[in-house]
N, C-alpha and C positions, 0 to 999 in steps of 0.2 A: 421650530427645529429646522436647521438648514438641510439636514439629510432627507427630510420629507420632500422638499423642493417641488419639482414638477412631476406629480405622480403619474401623469399620463405618459411620461417618457421612461419611467422605471419599469423594468421587466425582471422576472426571476426565472432561472432555469428550471425545467421540469425533467422528469425521468426519461422522457422520450427525446430529449435534446432540444425541443421547441421551447418557446418562451411564453409565459402566461403574464397577462397584465397585472401589475401590482396596484392595489388600492389601499386606502387608509386603513381598511379593516386588518390588513396584514400587520401593520405596525401596532395597531391596537391589540392584536393577538399576542405580539411579542411583549408588549407592556403589561399584559394581564398575567404573565407568568409569575409564579411565586418568586423565582430567582432568575430573572431574564438574563442577567450578566453571567450566569454560571452554566447556562444550557448550551452545550457544545453545538448542537444542530442549529439552534437559533443564531448563534454568533457566526457560524459558518455561512449561513444564508445571508445574514446582514453584511458580512464582509464581501460576499459576491455581489450584493446590490450596490454597496458604497465602498469600494476598495480604497479610496483615497480620502474618506471622510472620517474625521474624529468626532464629528457631531453626533454620531449614533449614541455614544455613551454620554448623553446629556442629562439635564436635571430630571426630565420626565421618566427616563428609565431608572436613574439612580434612586428616585423616590420609591420605586417599587422593590428595590433590592433591600433585603433585611440585614445585609452586612456591607461595609464599604469595599470598594474594589481592591484596596490594598490587602484584604483578607482572602483573596481568591486562591491563594496557593494550595490550600487544602483540597478543594474540589478538583483543581487542575492536576494536583499530584495523584489523586485517586483515579482520575481519568487516564492519565498517561503513565502512571507508575513511576513518578519522578523520585520516589524514595529509593529506587534501585541505584546502587553506587556506580554502575557502569552505563547508566542511561545516556543516550547520545545528546539529549538536550542540555547537558551540563558542559558541553564544549562548543567552540565556535565552528561554523562550517568553513569550507574553502570558498571564500568569496571572490577569489581572483580568476576563477574559470567558470565556464558555462558548459556543463557536461551534457552530452546527448545519450541516447539509449546504449550505443556500443560501449561508451566509457563507463556507464553505470553498471551494465551487466558484466563487463570485464573486471570491474572492481569487486563484484560479488565472487567471481571465479577466483580472483587473486586471494581474497581474505578467507575463502573456504578451502584454500589449498596450501596455506602456510601455517607454521606453528607445529606443535606436537600432534600426534595422531588423535589423541584425546580431544584436543582443541578443534581440530578439523572436523571430527565427527560431531562434536557438540554444535558447532556452527551450522553444519549441513543439516543436522536434525532440526535445528531451530528454523531454518529456511523452509524445509519441507513441511514442518508442522504449521508454520504461518500460511503456507500455500494451501494446505488442507483446510485450515480454518476459513480462509477466504473462499474456498470452494464449498463450504458448508458440509465438510466431511469430518467425521470423528477422528481424533488423534489418539484415542485410547489404545488401539492396537499397536501404534508406533511405540508407545511407552513400554510395551511388553516385549519388544523385539530386541534381539542381541545384534547390534550393529557392529560389524567388524572393520568396515572400511567405507569410504565415501569418495565420490567423484563429483566434480562440478565443471560444466562446460558453458562458455559464453560464445555466442555467435556460431553455433554448431551447424555446419552445412549439412542439409538432409537430401540435397539433390545436386549431384555433380554436374548435371546439365544446366542448372540454374543457380548461379552463385548467390542470388538474392534470397533464396529460400534458406534461411538460417534461423534456428531456434535461439531466441535471445538468451535464455538461461535454462539449463537442464541440470538438475541435481539428483543423484541417485545414491541410495543407501544400500550397501551390500550387507545382507543379513546372514546369520549362521544357518538358516533353513534353506539357503541357496536360492532364495527369492528376493527380489529387490523391491524397494519402495522408492518412489520418485516423484518429482515435481517438474512440470514443464511450464515455464513462465514466458508469456508474450508481454514485453514491456512497451508501454506507449507513453509518450509525452504529448507531442503535437499531432502525430500522424494517426490515421485511422486503420481499421482492418481491411484486408482484401479478401476476396472470396475463395482463395485456394490455400492460404498459408496454414490455417488452423487444422484442416483435414490432413495436410501433409505432415505437420508436426506430430499430430496424434498417431498417425500411422507409423512414423519413424520410432516414436517412443515405445509403443507396444510390441514392435518388432525387435527391440533390444533384448539380449539374453537375460532371462530372469524377470522381465517386466510383465505386468498384467494390468489391465485397465482398472481393476478393483483396488489396486494398491498404488494408484497414480492420481495426482491432482493436476488438472489442466486449468490454468488461470491466466486471464488477461488482466493486467494491472494498468490502470490509467488514472490521471488526476480526477476526472469526472466520468465514471463508467457510463452514465446515462447518455453521453454524447457519442458513444461508440455506435457502429452500425448494428442496430438491433436485429436486423434480418439475418446477418451473418451469424450472430450468436444463436439465433433461433435454429439455424440450419446445422449448428454444431452443439448439440445439447449436452455433451460431456464437458464442455468448457463453461467456466463461470467468470463473470467480470467482477472485479473488485477495484477499490481505490488504493492509491499509494498510501494514503492516510491509514487505511485499515490494515494493509499488509505490513507497513512499518511498525504500527502499534503492536500487532501480533508478534512481529519479530522481536521487538524489545522484551516482550513478556516471556518469550521462549528461550532467549539467550541465557547463558550462564551468568549469574550475577558477578562472578569473579573474573569475567573476561575483561582484563585490564588493558587490552591493546588500544592505545590512544589513536592510532591511525584508523583502526576499524570504527571507532566511535565517531571520529570526524567524518569518515566516509558516510556513515549512516545519517549524521546530521546534515551533511551536504545534500543528500537526496531530498530531505524535507525542504531545505532552502531552495533547491532547484525546482521542485514541483509546486510549492505553495508560497513562495516569497511574495 
């Protein structure tokens, strides 16, 4: 198998950002799975190890699969919810541009601020619920709320004396009980955290009228959360780190199935392309 190559030079990422030496036992563990070609975690790991190798799906692995690869749509559909008519995987991404954090968060602000009030509310609720799920917080209370209005802000400055302190994305739901529910998202692609931004963003959020810490999700979203500065996350216990994969998957599940905006679908698909191509 060509992908096995020189095992002493292959390494896999660990949760703390360091690399662990890969040995043949790791491949044997993959091959021993009942459905190795359908296991999302195994394929993600394998893709990280051999991003340019098609030899991973070779005869050895195929012999272990109880169905041909052409029949994988069913498990993939179950994993990503591809049966939803508005799923972003059904459209092409914008391949002509390479968006960074400000463009992505500005896109969220745009699509959460256009359309009918019902559509704006539904999208904002979906983003907030996705953030709550990434933060391991229950969304049951959100389902019971009477949301009358929503706001979304990208690159929101929280310190007039320091223009670099900007919340990447803040979404707030205005409820009939005069209390808000919100999400504060720190979006990361290549950059890491610094030691002052999370505290400043949290302080700004809970100082907003109607906001409380109990009804707010604080989330850092990155391609690979394990590579973030774990000490900074430890010092900010109200924040949770999650992956773009998890956030976008939750978002697709929470959006209205009849949201037929083609531009919004392509925008979401472009995020997947930007982060994990």
